[in-house]
C-alpha positions as CSV (number, residue, x, y, z in Angstrom):
1,M,93.8,105.3,145.3
2,K,97.4,104.8,143.6
3,N,96.0,102.2,141.5
4,V,93.6,104.8,140.1
5,I,96.3,107.2,139.7
6,F,98.6,104.5,138.2
7,I,95.9,103.6,135.3
8,L,94.7,107.8,134.6
9,F,99.2,108.4,134.1
10,T,98.9,105.5,131.6
11,L,95.8,106.4,129.8
12,S,97.7,109.9,129.3
13,V,100.1,108.5,128.1
14,I,98.8,106.2,125.8
15,S,96.4,109.1,124.5
16,S,99.0,111.6,124.1
17,G,101.3,108.7,122.0
18,C,98.0,108.0,119.6
19,K,98.7,112.0,118.8
20,K,98.6,113.0,114.9
21,S,101.4,115.5,114.5
22,E,99.9,118.8,113.1
23,D,103.2,119.2,111.6
24,S,103.8,115.6,109.8
25,T,105.1,115.6,106.4
26,S,105.4,113.2,103.8
27,E,109.0,111.1,104.1
28,F,108.5,111.5,100.3
29,S,108.9,114.7,98.2
30,N,108.5,115.8,94.2
31,K,111.9,114.6,92.6
32,I,112.7,112.9,89.3
33,E,116.7,111.4,89.3
34,L,118.4,110.1,86.2
35,G,121.1,107.2,86.1
36,T,122.4,104.2,84.4
37,G,121.5,101.5,86.2
38,L,119.7,99.7,89.4
39,N,121.1,98.8,92.1
40,P,120.9,94.5,92.1
41,S,120.5,94.5,96.1
42,N,117.7,97.1,95.9
43,S,115.8,98.0,92.9
44,F,114.7,101.3,93.6
45,I,117.8,102.7,93.8
46,L,119.9,104.0,91.0
47,T,123.5,103.8,90.3
48,G,125.5,106.3,87.6
49,V,123.0,109.3,88.9
50,G,123.5,111.9,86.6
51,T,122.3,115.0,84.0
52,T,124.8,113.6,81.7
53,F,124.6,110.6,78.9
54,T,125.3,109.1,75.8
55,S,123.7,108.4,73.2
56,T,123.4,105.1,73.2
57,A,123.4,104.3,77.2
58,T,119.1,103.0,78.5
59,I,118.4,105.7,80.8
60,Y,116.8,104.6,83.6
61,F,114.4,107.2,85.9
62,R,113.2,107.4,89.4
63,L,110.1,109.3,89.9
64,E,108.9,110.2,93.7
65,S,106.0,112.1,94.4
66,Q,105.0,113.8,97.7
67,D,101.8,112.5,97.5
68,D,100.8,109.1,96.4
69,M,100.4,108.1,92.7
70,A,97.6,106.1,93.1
71,G,97.9,103.6,90.6
72,S,98.0,106.7,88.0
73,K,100.4,106.0,84.7
74,V,103.4,108.1,84.3
75,K,104.3,109.9,81.9
76,I,107.9,110.4,81.2
77,Q,107.9,113.2,78.8
78,V,111.5,114.5,76.8
79,M,111.6,118.2,75.4
80,N,114.5,120.2,72.9
81,S,116.0,122.1,74.3
82,N,114.1,124.5,71.8
83,G,110.6,123.9,73.7
84,T,109.3,121.3,70.7
85,L,108.5,117.7,72.4
86,Y,111.1,115.0,71.5
87,N,109.3,112.0,72.9
88,D,107.2,110.5,75.5
89,W,106.5,107.5,77.2
90,E,103.9,106.2,79.3
91,Y,104.3,103.7,81.9
92,P,101.3,101.5,83.2
93,N,101.6,102.0,87.5
94,P,102.0,98.3,88.7
95,Q,99.9,98.4,92.0
96,S,97.2,101.0,93.5
97,Y,99.4,102.7,95.1
98,G,103.0,104.1,96.1
99,H,105.1,106.7,95.8
100,I,107.6,106.3,93.0
101,M,108.4,104.6,89.6
102,V,111.7,103.1,87.9
103,S,111.9,102.2,84.9
104,S,114.2,103.2,82.0
105,F,113.6,104.9,77.9
106,R,115.9,106.5,75.6
107,I,117.5,109.6,73.9
108,A,119.1,108.6,71.0
109,E,120.1,111.8,69.2
110,T,122.8,114.0,70.9
111,G,121.1,117.9,72.6
112,N,120.4,118.8,75.6
113,Y,117.2,117.8,76.9
114,T,114.1,118.7,80.3
115,V,113.2,115.2,81.3
116,S,110.0,115.7,83.2
117,G,107.8,113.4,84.6
118,I,104.2,113.2,84.9
119,L,101.0,111.6,86.4
120,V,98.7,110.9,84.0
121,T,95.9,111.6,86.2
122,G,95.4,114.5,86.3
123,N,97.9,115.5,84.0
124,K,100.5,116.9,86.9
125,T,104.2,117.4,86.4
126,I,105.9,115.5,89.7
127,A,109.9,117.4,88.5
128,S,112.0,118.1,85.7
129,I,115.4,117.8,85.2
130,S,118.2,119.1,82.5
131,V,120.1,116.6,81.1
132,V,122.5,116.8,78.3
133,I,123.0,113.4,75.7
134,N,126.5,113.3,74.3
């Protein structure tokens, strides 16, 4: 009888540990960060994170999507403060899954801009950030 109770108890612990949580949330969120470099020991971490850069700086971005990017190309779109397009760049995704894209671009003219990270598949804007170029 003790063996039967032990087996039933063990099975109930195992089955409760395998239940999917109803309120599980992704460890990822929709955000974009800009910086002046990459951490040499972890290239998913930016250095010099901020929103003000010089016109001669290479600007690194880290775009994070709450949902899997599913291999979509990423577009970085830079809009002038008056709402006109300054420039945009498309980056191929090196893998068919993942939540983070890291690369770089340049804004050569001084001014105020809005930088947006967009998944090309579905034309979904993930996040935007205001920047100043001196």
